[in-house]
C-alpha positions in Angstrom: 0.1 -0.2 0.1 1.2 3.8 -0.5 0.6 6.6 1.8 1.0 10.2 0.8 2.1 12.7 3.7 2.1 16.0 2.9 4.4 18.3 5.0 2.4 22.1 5.1 4.0 24.4 7.2 2.0 27.5 6.8 4.2 30.6 7.4 2.9 33.3 10.3 3.0 36.4 7.5 0.8 34.8 5.1 -0.7 37.8 4.0 2.6 38.9 2.5 2.1 40.0 -1.2 5.0 41.4 -3.6 5.7 42.2 -7.1 9.1 41.5 -8.5 11.4 41.1 -11.5 10.1 43.9 -13.4 10.9 43.6 -17.4 10.1 45.5 -20.3 10.7 43.2 -23.9 11.8 40.5 -21.9 14.8 42.6 -20.1 15.2 44.4 -17.0 16.1 48.5 -17.6 16.5 47.6 -21.7 17.7 50.1 -23.7 17.4 51.0 -27.3 13.5 49.9 -27.4 11.9 50.4 -30.4 8.4 48.4 -29.8 5.4 51.1 -30.1 3.9 49.3 -27.3 6.6 47.3 -25.1 5.4 44.5 -23.1 5.5 44.8 -19.4 6.1 41.6 -17.3 6.6 41.1 -13.5 6.6 38.0 -10.8 4.3 37.9 -7.9 5.6 36.1 -4.4 3.6 35.5 -1.7 3.5 33.4 1.4 0.1 32.2 0.7 -0.2 28.9 -1.2 -2.7 29.1 -4.1 -2.1 32.7 -5.0 -3.3 34.1 -8.3 -3.1 37.9 -9.4 -6.7 39.4 -9.4 -5.7 42.8 -10.9 -2.8 45.3 -11.4 -2.2 48.8 -11.8 0.5 50.3 -14.1 2.5 53.8 -13.5 4.6 55.2 -16.4 6.5 58.7 -15.8 9.3 60.6 -17.4 11.1 61.2 -14.3 11.5 58.6 -11.4 10.5 61.8 -9.1 7.1 61.5 -9.3 7.1 58.3 -8.3 7.2 59.5 -4.5 3.8 60.6 -5.2 3.0 57.7 -7.2 1.9 59.8 -9.9 2.3 58.6 -13.3 3.4 61.5 -15.5 2.9 59.2 -18.8 0.5 56.6 -18.4 -1.5 55.2 -15.6 -3.2 52.5 -16.3 -5.7 52.7 -13.3 -6.8 49.6 -11.6 -7.2 46.6 -14.0 -9.4 43.6 -13.3 -6.9 41.1 -14.7 -4.7 37.9 -14.0 -2.0 38.5 -17.0 1.2 39.3 -15.1 3.3 38.8 -18.6 3.5 40.1 -21.7 1.0 43.5 -20.4 1.5 45.7 -23.3 2.1 49.7 -22.8 -1.1 51.9 -23.5 -0.3 55.2 -23.0 0.5 58.3 -25.5 3.0 57.3 -28.2 6.7 56.9 -26.9 9.4 59.3 -28.0 12.8 58.3 -29.7 15.5 58.4 -27.2 13.9 58.9 -24.4 13.8 57.2 -20.9 11.0 56.1 -19.4 10.1 54.6 -15.8 7.6 52.2 -14.6 6.3 50.4 -11.7 3.4 48.0 -11.0 1.4 47.0 -7.8 -1.0 44.0 -7.7 -3.6 42.2 -5.9 -4.2 38.7 -5.3 -7.3 36.1 -4.9 -6.7 36.3 -0.9 -7.8 39.8 -1.2 -4.2 41.1 -0.6 -2.7 44.3 -2.1 0.7 44.3 -2.8 3.1 47.8 -2.2 4.6 49.1 -4.7 7.6 47.5 -6.8 10.5 49.1 -6.6 10.7 51.2 -9.6 12.2 49.8 -13.0 13.1 51.9 -16.4 13.6 51.5 -20.4 15.0 53.6 -22.9 13.5 54.3 -26.3 15.6 53.4 -29.5 15.9 55.4 -32.7 12.2 55.0 -34.1 12.7 56.0 -37.6 15.4 57.1 -40.4 15.5 60.5 -38.9 16.0 60.2 -35.6 19.7 59.3 -36.7 19.8 63.1 -36.9 22.0 63.6 -39.9 24.2 61.0 -38.9 26.2 59.2 -42.0 28.0 56.2 -42.8 31.6 56.8 -42.7 34.5 54.4 -43.6 38.6 54.2 -44.3 38.0 53.0 -47.8 35.3 51.7 -50.1 34.7 48.2 -51.8 34.6 48.7 -55.3 30.8 47.8 -56.9 32.2 44.7 -59.0 33.2 43.0 -55.7 30.2 43.3 -54.3 29.3 39.9 -53.3 26.1 39.1 -51.2 25.1 35.4 -51.6 28.2 33.9 -52.8 28.2 30.0 -54.3 29.9 27.4 -52.4 33.3 26.5 -53.9 33.3 29.8 -56.7 37.2 30.2 -56.8 38.4 33.9 -56.2 39.2 36.3 -58.8 41.2 38.7 -56.2 43.7 38.2 -53.5 44.6 41.0 -50.8 43.5 42.0 -47.3 41.7 45.3 -46.4 42.5 47.6 -43.8 41.1 47.6 -40.4 40.6 51.3 -39.4 40.3 53.8 -36.6 38.1 56.0 -36.6 38.0 59.1 -34.0 36.3 62.5 -33.0 36.9 65.2 -30.5 33.7 66.6 -29.2 32.6 69.2 -26.5 30.6 68.7 -23.7 30.1 72.2 -22.1 27.5 71.5 -19.1 26.5 69.1 -16.6 25.2 66.0 -18.2 21.8 64.3 -17.1 22.3 61.2 -19.3 24.4 60.3 -22.3 23.4 57.5 -25.0 25.5 56.2 -27.8 23.6 54.6 -30.5 26.4 52.7 -32.8 26.3 50.6 -35.9 29.8 49.4 -37.0 29.9 46.8 -39.7 30.9 44.1 -39.8 32.0 44.6 -35.9 33.0 46.9 -33.7 34.3 48.0 -30.5 33.3 51.5 -29.0 36.0 53.6 -26.9 35.4 56.9 -25.2 37.9 59.0 -23.5 40.7 56.1 -23.7 38.7 53.3 -22.4 36.5 50.7 -24.0 32.9 51.0 -23.6 31.1 48.0 -21.9 32.2 44.6 -22.0 30.7 43.0 -25.2 32.1 40.9 -27.5 31.5 41.0 -31.6 29.4 43.8 -31.9 26.7 44.2 -33.2 24.7 41.0 -34.2 25.4 39.7 -37.7 22.4 39.9 -40.2 21.3 39.4 -43.4 23.1 42.7 -44.2 22.2 43.5 -47.5 18.5 44.0 -46.2 19.1 45.3 -42.2 21.8 45.8 -39.8 21.6 46.1 -36.0 23.0 49.1 -33.8 23.7 48.7 -30.1 22.7 51.1 -27.7 25.3 52.1 -24.9 24.7 54.5 -21.7 28.1 56.3 -21.7 27.1 58.9 -19.0 29.6 58.0 -16.6 32.5 58.0 -19.4 32.0 61.3 -20.3 33.1 64.5 -18.8 32.7 68.6 -19.3 35.1 69.9 -21.5 36.7 68.1 -24.2 36.1 64.4 -24.9 37.2 61.6 -27.8 34.8 58.7 -29.1 37.1 56.2 -30.9 36.0 53.3 -32.7 37.8 50.2 -34.0 36.0 48.2 -36.7 36.5 44.4 -37.9 35.5 42.4 -41.0 33.0 39.9 -39.4 30.3 38.3 -41.4 30.2 41.6 -43.5 33.3 41.0 -45.5 35.4 38.2 -45.6 38.6 38.8 -47.1 40.1 36.7 -49.6 43.7 35.9 -48.5 46.0 32.5 -48.8 46.9 30.4 -46.6 43.7 31.3 -43.9 40.4 29.5 -43.7 38.0 31.0 -45.9 34.3 29.0 -45.4 32.6 31.6 -47.7 32.9 34.5 -49.5 30.7 37.1 -48.3 31.4 40.7 -49.2 28.8 42.9 -48.6 31.3 46.0 -48.1 34.5 47.0 -46.6 34.2 48.2 -42.7 31.7 51.2 -41.9 30.4 53.3 -39.0 27.1 55.1 -38.3 27.0 56.7 -34.9 25.0 59.0 -32.9 25.7 60.1 -29.3 22.7 61.8 -27.6 24.0 64.4 -25.0 21.1 65.0 -22.4 21.7 67.6 -19.9 20.8 68.7 -16.4 19.1 72.4 -17.7 16.8 70.0 -20.3 18.2 70.7 -23.0 20.2 68.0 -25.6 22.3 67.8 -28.5 24.0 65.0 -30.8 27.3 64.3 -31.9 27.2 62.2 -34.9 29.3 60.4 -37.3 30.1 62.4 -40.4 32.7 63.9 -42.8 34.7 65.6 -39.9 35.9 62.4 -38.2 39.7 61.2 -39.1 40.5 57.9 -39.7 43.9 55.7 -40.0 44.9 52.0 -40.1 45.0 50.2 -37.2 46.9 47.6 -35.4 44.5 44.9 -36.4 46.4 43.8 -39.6 44.1 41.0 -40.6 40.6 39.7 -39.6 38.4 37.3 -40.7 35.5 35.3 -38.5 36.9 32.2 -41.1 40.8 32.7 -40.6 41.4 34.7 -37.0 43.0 37.6 -36.3 46.5 39.3 -36.8 47.7 42.1 -34.2 50.8 44.4 -34.8 51.7 46.0 -31.7 54.0 48.1 -33.2 51.7 49.7 -34.9 49.8 51.3 -32.1 49.2 55.0 -31.7 48.8 55.6 -27.6 46.1 58.2 -26.8 44.2 57.6 -30.1 41.0 57.6 -28.9 41.4 60.3 -25.7 41.3 64.1 -25.9 44.9 65.8 -27.0 45.9 63.2 -29.5 47.8 65.1 -32.5 45.8 63.4 -35.6 47.0 65.8 -38.1 48.5 62.5 -40.1 45.1 60.6 -39.9 43.0 61.0 -43.0 39.3 62.3 -43.5 36.8 59.7 -43.6 35.5 58.1 -46.7 31.5 59.1 -47.2 29.6 55.6 -47.9 26.6 54.0 -47.9 24.8 51.2 -45.7 21.9 48.9 -44.8 18.9 50.8 -44.9 17.1 49.2 -42.3 18.5 49.5 -38.8 17.0 47.7 -35.8 18.5 47.9 -32.1 20.3 45.2 -30.8 17.5 43.6 -28.5 19.1 40.2 -28.0 21.9 40.0 -25.4 25.1 40.5 -26.5 28.1 38.2 -26.8 30.3 38.4 -23.7 33.5 36.5 -22.0 32.2 33.9 -19.8 34.5 31.1 -18.2 38.1 30.9 -18.6 40.6 28.1 -18.8 44.0 28.1 -17.8 46.2 25.5 -19.3 46.1 22.0 -17.8 49.0 20.7 -19.4 51.9 22.0 -21.8 53.6 19.8 -24.3 56.5 19.7 -27.0 54.9 18.7 -29.8 57.6 19.5 -32.3 61.0 21.8 -32.4 59.6 25.1 -31.9 55.9 23.7 -31.4 54.2 23.6 -27.7 50.4 22.3 -27.4 48.4 23.7 -24.7 45.4 21.8 -23.0 42.9 24.1 -21.5 40.8 20.6 -20.9 37.3 21.9 -22.6 36.3 22.3 -26.4 34.7 25.8 -25.9 34.0 28.7 -28.3 36.2 31.4 -27.7 39.4 33.4 -27.9 42.3 33.2 -26.2 44.3 35.5 -24.3 48.1 36.0 -24.4 50.9 37.5 -22.1 53.7 37.7 -23.1 57.4 39.6 -22.9 60.2 39.9 -25.5 61.7 42.2 -28.2 59.6 44.9 -30.1 59.2 42.9 -33.8 59.1 39.4 -32.1 56.0 37.5 -33.8 54.1 34.5 -31.9 51.7 32.2 -33.7 48.8 30.9 -31.4 47.0 27.8 -33.6 43.7 26.9 -31.8 42.3 23.3 -32.3 39.6 20.4 -30.8 41.7 17.9 -31.6 45.4 16.7 -31.7 47.0 14.6 -34.7 48.6 11.6 -34.0 52.3 13.4 -33.9 51.2 15.7 -31.0 50.3 18.8 -32.8 47.2 20.3 -33.3 44.6 19.2 -36.1 42.1 21.3 -37.8 41.7 19.3 -40.6 37.7 19.1 -39.9 37.1 22.3 -38.1 38.7 24.7 -40.8 42.1 25.5 -41.5 44.2 27.0 -41.4 42.7 29.5 -38.4 45.2 31.3 -36.3 46.1 34.2 -34.4 49.2 36.3 -34.5 50.6 38.7 -32.7 53.5 41.0 -33.1 55.1 42.5 -29.8 55.8 46.0 -29.3 58.7 45.1 -26.7 57.9 47.2 -23.7 57.5 45.1 -20.9 54.8 42.2 -19.9 52.3 42.9 -23.0 48.6 41.3 -22.7 46.2 40.8 -25.6 43.5 38.9 -26.9 41.6 39.1 -30.1 38.8 41.4 -31.1 36.9 40.4 -34.3 36.9 36.6 -34.3 36.7 33.3 -32.5 37.0 29.6 -32.8 36.0 26.4 -31.2 38.8 24.6 -29.2 40.5 22.9 -26.4 44.0 22.9 -27.4 46.4 26.1 -28.4 49.7 25.5 -30.4 52.2 28.1 -29.8 54.7 28.9 -32.4 57.7 31.7 -32.1 57.7 31.7 -28.5 58.5 29.4 -25.3 56.2 29.0 -22.6 57.5 30.3 -19.0 60.1 28.0 -17.5 61.2 26.5 -20.4 64.6 26.8 -21.8 65.1 29.2 -24.3 68.4 29.3 -26.1 67.2 31.7 -29.3 65.6 34.1 -27.1 62.3 33.8 -28.2 59.5 35.7 -26.3 58.7 34.1 -23.4 55.0 33.5 -22.9 54.0 34.0 -19.1 50.5 32.8 -19.8 48.0 31.5 -22.4 44.5 31.2 -21.3 41.1 30.5 -23.2 38.3 32.4 -22.7 35.1 31.3 -23.5 32.8 33.6 -25.2 28.9 33.2 -25.9 25.6 35.2 -26.2 25.1 36.5 -22.8 21.2 35.0 -22.6 20.9 34.4 -18.9 21.1 31.0 -17.0 17.5 30.1 -15.9 17.7 26.2 -14.9 19.9 23.6 -13.5 19.6 19.6 -13.2 21.3 17.2 -11.4 20.5 13.5 -10.4 22.3 10.5 -8.7 23.3 9.1 -12.1 27.0 10.4 -12.7 26.9 9.6 -16.6 23.8 11.2 -17.0 25.0 14.5 -15.0 28.4 14.3 -17.4 25.7 14.1 -20.6 23.9 17.0 -18.9 27.5 19.1 -18.9 28.4 17.6 -22.3 25.1 19.2 -24.0 25.3 22.4 -22.4 28.8 23.0 -23.7 27.9 22.4 -27.3 24.6 24.7 -26.4 26.6 27.2 -24.8 29.3 27.1 -27.5 27.0 27.7 -30.2 24.8 30.5 -28.6 25.9 33.3 -30.5 24.3 36.2 -32.7 22.4 33.2 -34.2 22.4 29.5 -33.1 25.1 28.2 -34.9 25.9 24.4 -35.8 29.7 24.9 -34.7 31.9 27.5 -33.6 34.5 26.9 -36.1 34.3 25.6 -39.7 30.8 27.5 -40.3 29.4 29.3 -37.6 26.1 29.3 -39.5 22.5 29.5 -38.7 21.2 26.1 -39.6 17.6 26.3 -38.6 16.5 22.5 -37.8 18.5 22.9 -34.1 16.2 26.1 -33.3 13.3 24.1 -32.8 14.5 20.9 -32.3 17.2 21.5 -29.5 14.9 25.2 -28.5 12.9 23.0 -25.9 16.1 22.0 -24.3 18.1 25.1 -24.3 14.9 27.0 -23.1 15.0 24.9 -20.0 19.0 26.1 -19.0 18.7 29.6 -20.8 16.5 32.5 -21.3 16.4 32.7 -25.2 13.4 34.8 -25.6 15.0 38.0 -27.2 17.5 35.3 -29.5 14.7 33.7 -30.6 13.0 36.5 -32.0 16.1 37.8 -33.6 16.2 34.5 -35.3 12.8 34.8 -36.5 14.0 38.4 -37.9 16.9 36.6 -39.9 14.4 33.9 -41.4 11.9 36.8 -42.4 14.7 38.6 -43.9 16.3 35.4 -45.8 13.1 34.1 -46.8 13.0 34.3 -51.0 10.3 35.7 -52.9 9.2 32.2 -53.8 8.4 32.0 -50.2 11.1 29.7 -49.3 12.8 29.6 -46.3 16.6 28.6 -46.6 18.2 26.2 -44.2 20.5 28.8 -42.9 19.4 32.7 -41.7 21.1 34.9 -42.1 21.7 33.2 -45.8 25.3 33.9 -46.0 26.3 31.1 -48.7 24.4 29.1 -50.9 25.6 25.3 -51.0 25.2 24.1 -54.5 26.8 20.7 -53.8 23.6 18.0 -54.3 21.6 20.5 -55.5 19.6 22.4 -53.6 19.3 19.6 -50.7 21.3 22.0 -48.3 18.7 24.8 -49.2 15.2 23.6 -49.2 15.0 20.6 -46.9 11.2 21.3 -44.9 12.4 20.2 -41.6 14.9 23.2 -41.5 13.0 26.0 -43.4 9.7 24.6 -41.1 11.3 27.0 -38.1 9.9 29.5 -39.6 6.8 28.0 -38.7 7.7 26.1 -35.9 9.5 28.2 -33.7 7.8 31.3 -33.8 4.6 28.9 -32.2 7.3 27.8 -29.3 8.1 31.2 -28.4 4.4 31.7 -28.2 4.0 28.8 -25.9 7.4 29.2 -23.9 6.8 32.9 -23.2 3.5 33.9 -24.4 4.7 36.4 -26.8 1.7 36.8 -29.2 3.3 39.6 -31.0 5.8 37.4 -32.5 3.2 35.2 -34.0 1.3 38.6 -35.7 4.7 39.7 -37.3 5.7 35.9 -38.2 2.1 35.1 -39.8 2.8 36.4 -43.5 6.1 34.5 -43.6 4.6 31.3 -42.2 1.8 31.6 -45.1 4.1 32.3 -47.4 6.3 29.4 -46.4 3.4 26.8 -46.5 2.3 27.7 -49.8 5.6 27.5 -51.1 5.7 23.8 -49.9 2.3 23.3 -51.3 4.4 24.0 -54.7 6.8 21.6 -54.3 4.7 18.4 -52.8 3.6 15.9 -55.2 0.6 14.6 -54.3 1.1 16.2 -50.7 4.2 14.3 -50.4 7.6 16.3 -49.9 10.9 14.5 -50.7 13.6 17.0 -51.0 16.0 17.8 -48.8 18.3 15.8 -46.3 15.8 14.1 -44.1 16.6 12.5 -40.9 20.3 13.6 -41.2 23.1 12.1 -39.4 21.1 9.1 -38.4 23.0 6.0 -37.8 23.4 3.8 -40.5 25.6 1.2 -42.0 27.4 4.2 -44.2 29.2 7.2 -42.3 26.4 9.8 -41.5 25.3 12.4 -43.6 22.0 12.1 -45.6 19.3 10.0 -44.2 19.6 6.0 -44.1 17.0 4.6 -42.2 14.3 6.7 -43.0 13.3 7.1 -46.8 12.9 10.5 -48.1 9.6 11.9 -47.6 8.6 10.8 -44.4 10.5 13.5 -42.2 9.3 16.0 -44.6 6.0 15.5 -45.3 5.3 15.2 -41.3 6.7 18.1 -40.7 4.7 19.5 -43.2 1.7 18.2 -41.6 3.2 19.9 -38.3 3.3 23.2 -39.8 -0.4 23.1 -41.0 -1.7 22.2 -37.8 0.1 24.9 -36.1 -0.7 27.4 -38.7 -4.5 26.8 -38.1 -4.2 27.1 -34.4 -2.2 30.5 -35.0 -5.1 31.6 -37.5 -7.6 31.1 -34.9 -5.7 32.7 -32.2 -5.2 35.7 -34.5 -8.8 35.8 -35.3 -9.0 34.4 -38.6 -11.1 31.0 -38.4 -12.0 31.1 -42.2 -8.0 30.7 -42.8 -7.5 28.5 -40.0 -10.2 25.9 -41.7 -8.5 25.8 -44.5 -5.2 25.1 -43.2 -6.8 22.3 -41.2 -8.8 21.0 -44.7 -5.5 20.7 -46.3 -3.8 19.1 -43.0 -6.2 16.7 -43.4 -5.3 15.9 -47.1 -1.6 15.5 -46.1 -2.5 13.1 -43.4 -4.3 11.0 -45.7 -1.8 10.9 -48.2 1.1 10.1 -45.7 -1.0 7.4 -44.0 -1.7 6.0 -47.9 2.3 6.1 -49.0 3.9 5.2 -45.8 1.5 3.4 -43.5 1.3 -0.5 -43.7 -1.7 -1.4 -41.8 -0.5 -5.3 -41.5 2.8 -4.6 -39.4 1.7 -1.3 -38.1 4.7 0.4 -39.5 5.5 3.5 -41.3 8.1 3.3 -44.5 11.0 1.2 -43.1 9.7 1.0 -39.5 12.6 3.4 -38.3 12.7 4.7 -34.8 12.4 7.9 -36.7 9.7 7.4 -39.5 7.2 5.5 -36.4 8.1 8.2 -34.0 7.3 11.3 -36.1 4.0 9.8 -37.3 2.9 9.3 -33.7 4.2 13.1 -32.7 2.8 14.8 -35.5 -0.6 13.3 -34.8 -0.6 11.5 -38.2 -1.1 8.1 -36.7 -4.9 7.1 -36.5 -5.9 6.4 -33.1 -6.6 2.9 -33.2 -3.3 2.1 -34.5 -1.5 4.5 -32.2 -0.7 2.0 -29.4 0.6 -0.6 -31.9 3.1 1.9 -33.3 4.7 3.0 -30.2 5.1 -0.6 -29.3 7.0 -1.4 -32.7 9.2 1.7 -31.7 9.7 0.1 -28.2 10.2 -3.8 -29.9 12.7 -1.8 -32.7 14.7 -0.2 -29.6 14.8 -3.8 -27.7 15.8 -5.8 -30.8 18.9 -3.6 -31.0 19.9 -4.0 -27.0 18.8 -0.9 -26.6 20.4 1.2 -29.2 19.5 4.0 -31.1 19.5 4.6 -34.8 17.5 8.3 -35.2 19.5 11.5 -36.2 19.1 14.7 -36.0 15.5 15.3 -36.9 14.2 12.0 -35.7 15.7 11.6 -32.1 13.8 14.5 -30.5 10.5 13.0 -31.4 11.7 9.5 -30.5 12.3 10.7 -27.1 8.8 12.7 -26.8 6.7 9.7 -28.0 8.6 7.3 -25.4 8.2 9.8 -22.6 4.5 10.3 -23.4 3.9 6.8 -23.7 4.9 6.0 -20.3 8.4 4.6 -21.4 11.1 6.6 -19.7 12.6 3.2 -18.8 13.4 2.4 -22.6 15.2 6.7 -22.6 17.1 5.4 -19.7 17.9 1.9 -21.3 19.2 3.8 -24.5 21.3 6.5 -23.0 22.8 5.1 -19.5 25.6 3.1 -21.7 28.4 4.1 -23.2 29.7 1.0 -25.4 27.4 2.2 -28.4 27.2 5.4 -30.2 25.5 7.9 -28.1 26.3 10.4 -25.4 28.1 7.9 -23.2 29.9 6.7 -26.1 31.4 10.2 -26.8 32.2 10.9 -23.4 33.9 7.6 -23.4 35.9 8.9 -26.3 37.4 11.9 -24.8 34.5 14.6 -25.7 34.0 17.3 -23.5 31.2 18.8 -25.9 28.4 17.1 -28.0 30.1 16.1 -31.0 28.3 16.2 -34.7 27.9 12.7 -34.9 26.9 10.1 -32.3 30.3 7.9 -32.6 32.4 11.2 -32.2 34.3 10.7 -35.2 37.4 12.9 -35.6 36.5 13.6 -38.9 33.6 15.6 -38.4 32.7 18.7 -36.0 33.6 17.9 -32.5 31.5 20.6 -30.7 28.2 20.8 -32.8 24.3 21.9 -31.7 22.4 18.9 -32.4 21.4 15.6 -30.8 21.4 17.2 -27.4 17.5 16.5 -27.0 18.1 14.3 -23.8 18.4 17.2 -22.2 14.7 18.4 -22.5 14.2 14.6 -20.8 16.6 15.3 -18.2 14.5 18.4 -17.4 11.1 17.3 -18.1 11.2 13.5 -17.7 13.7 12.7 -15.2 13.5 15.6 -12.9 9.7 16.3 -14.1 9.3 19.6 -15.1 6.8 19.9 -18.1 4.5 22.6 -19.3 0.7 21.2 -19.5 -0.4 20.7 -22.7 -2.5 23.8 -23.1 -0.1 25.5 -21.2 1.2 29.0 -22.3 4.5 30.4 -20.7 4.0 27.8 -17.9 1.1 29.1 -16.8 0.1 25.3 -16.0 2.5 23.0 -15.0 2.9 19.3 -14.6 5.2 18.0 -12.1 5.7 14.2 -13.4 9.2 13.1 -12.3 10.2 9.3 -13.7 12.2 7.6 -11.1 13.9 4.9 -13.6 16.8 2.7 -13.8 19.3 3.1 -11.1 18.4 6.6 -10.7 17.6 7.6 -6.6 17.3 11.0 -6.6 16.9 13.9 -9.2 16.5 17.9 -8.8 15.7 20.7 -11.3 14.7 24.2 -11.3 13.4 26.3 -14.1 12.9 30.5 -14.1 9.8 30.5 -16.0 7.9 33.8 -17.1 5.9 33.5 -13.4 8.8 32.9 -11.4 10.7 29.8 -10.5 9.5 26.2 -10.7 11.6 23.3 -8.6 11.3 19.6 -8.6 13.4 17.5 -6.2 12.9 13.7 -5.4 14.5 11.2 -3.7 13.4 7.4 -3.5 14.7 4.7 -1.2 13.5 1.3 -0.7 10.4 2.4 1.8 9.8 5.8 0.5 9.3 8.6 -2.4 9.7 11.7 -1.7 9.1 15.0 -3.5 9.4 18.6 -2.9 8.2 21.2 -5.5 7.5 24.9 -5.7 5.0 26.3 -7.8 5.2 30.1 -8.5 2.3 32.2 -7.8 -0.2 33.1 -10.5 0.1 29.4 -12.0 -1.5 26.1 -11.3 0.0 22.6 -11.3 -0.9 18.9 -11.7 1.3 16.6 -9.1 2.2 13.0 -10.3 3.2 10.6 -7.7 3.7 6.9 -7.6 0.5 5.7 -5.8 -1.9 2.4 -6.8 -5.2 3.2 -5.0 -7.2 6.1 -4.0 -8.0 4.9 -0.3 -4.0 4.7 0.5 -4.0 8.1 -0.9 -6.2 9.3 2.0 -4.3 7.3 4.5 -2.0 9.1 7.0 -1.2 11.5 10.0 -1.7 14.2 7.4 -4.3 13.2 4.8 -4.8 15.0 1.6 -8.5 16.0 2.5 -6.7 18.6 5.3 -5.6 20.9 2.8 -8.1 22.6 0.6 -5.4 23.8 -1.8 -4.9 20.0 -2.7 -7.3 18.3 -4.8 -6.8 14.8 -5.9 -7.8 14.3 -9.6 -7.7 10.4 -9.6 -5.2 7.7 -10.3 -4.0 6.3 -13.5 -1.2 3.8 -14.2 0.2 4.0 -10.7 0.3 7.6 -10.4 -2.1 9.8 -8.0 -3.0 13.1 -10.1 -3.2 15.9 -7.7 -4.0 19.4 -8.6 -2.8 22.5 -6.8 -1.9 26.2 -7.1 1.6 27.9 -5.9 3.4 27.5 -3.0 6.3 24.8 -1.8 5.2 21.5 -0.9 7.2 18.1 0.1 5.2 14.9 -0.4 6.2 11.5 1.1 5.0 8.3 -0.5 5.3 5.3 1.7 5.7 2.1 -0.4 5.0 -0.8 1.8 3.4 -4.1 0.7 -0.5 -4.6 1.2 
């Protein structure tokens, strides 16, 4: 018999209600907001259980002082009877460009409590029109000849030009005549820029701005620079790098693609708001000066060279003599400029060398212990003109030197010493994925140095990534699963940049399938709302007139190998439909559906033109599945299965979006077409006698079940065939990049987490444990950790979604939006005796922690205010649930819904709960 015990401590200050964690357009204190009616979100905290919001009131002011009287000088929503606490739109007068606004909120709850006013928050508007740039002009050192502009190069086309370009410095002196209230810089430097004021770098960003489809749009970055300016003379300085804007055609440097939108250029406006209420601007124009900088080579694919003997000390500060500098060139740039609202890239973890090994004469290899995206930081001492080269790599060759064969070669960093004491340098405009770094031209500290080469005092690996906040944690009693979670996490961290990249070295491209297949795993761990919105904008900009959304966005290259298979695969392009829908489900963002709907419609219409009898057979299929041949295009699953299943999924989503947006006739049209696709799919691929789809592969059967293509009468049999296939292979997987996520989802939904455990709690066949056993420190491109492909890749990490949602049990309910309805449904399988996970949802933190012994199962869970939850516990009969010293009936906030498949379902509201289930023989 099983008895459920509930620990229910009711705090003495139960009446307390607070409104916290205020966000505007997903961020605290955002700059550069361009949304005409930005959305507000907040969290409720209460010491009472089962707390929901019943009303709110928002104040918006143009100065913080008015809040002392609780006055909204711009907008007062008054008391609004509503439970909405996320995505609440501003509804006041039109907002002004560059202006700062303050806001605060108070709430009421279902217990009759009113919160006090929240602490004030603020946001600052961006530049809302071209006129708001106040006459700023694009300026540059030189201009790329029009005949060499190449915005969509073909893969493999040979260069007809070789050489590099000047990476310039730009500067301007200006005067601040009186006391500042606020100073704001709006900067777009293409391809990448670094902003300096009065001799100091502004902020801690890396590779600003986010890379986009530059022939259509670019992003500017907003900085609050109030503290870096002073009364009197000031100097603004900018360094420019190439990024994806221009990939220079240089011999002996890796060059994955040949994009050439133009040479580096700058657009800038610095707004000076004075305390007396006046304002003026300093903008980029013909009065600026420019010179070649010490960065002598910059390539996102080839590395970076820096010559410290070319430095001009004080160039970015007042009183510098720039008479030798030349006037800037006035040029043109992208006409559509948008504020960078996704989090910037920054330096995060740092790794010192764990081991330094002499590989060959004059070559030393540093092992940092972790394969990660990033740059090096060099600390060196030597003579002026001495040169050291650092070559990063994921793997080592047989002779102990670094191996870039399958990650893009040659890529390296070069530093020429100035020869004055200890010199410290790090690259500014390029990065790579690496664990090892090979030193040439220098000697590590402590080693013999007969030729008086530069002495490398320290070499460090700096991990760079998008600064999306961490919102989740997971751990369990199974050591292999913990190591697998870390393995997957490093592939995620290494491939969160301005886009979700495939790998941080040879391509760095935004292959789209991972945004929806890996998206759920990523969002448990990181808040990716703004990065997803940026990705959606990239797809909108990359969509072709035909409606095709290419497999890469931003699309920087057209791969010709294999025809259009690397441009037109429905599983990739359908991110244009699936990702906006998921962003709505994950974050409650209906605005993203409204803005994406035309793109979604056009893509589905395009797929309709490609379908033959409603069947889509183009593309890559279940990419990198496990078959008899080396991985690549689908081997186990025939072409047409995954593409058509995805097409059907697109249509079901689009019909839901249409209804949500108030378009019932369009919804009905998509539902009708979906039914026709479903019938065609089953007619072509389903065998009713064997209850198998196509070849009966794991991917084919799982996708048919997940997408809802299987007739209800056959579903159980198809799922059983999936299980039998896995067991017949001694619990080995075959599904690839497309199919594996759906395989896990179908198994978990059908109550087969034990099969997921058996598939992944091993290291003897290709899979996560196999990769770890072969030395991987980040998720590899192939299940078998092949050295011939990428060893840091953002795909196949779908198990992380099961760690959080299955093993630990934190799931959104089927009809949830932004986790407003939660399932806590842990799956204690295999030898796992405990698991804990947390996820900070839009409504607040959700936690699940369980452990089991021979006699008990214990679960502690936290549910945030303004949400409800269904908690699943192992129990067999209703009578045993009600027994014990603390029966459920004692607590009105707990409602027993029933028992299914050995699990009791308990409905509750917010609060922290501790359940104990006694496992005893009857």
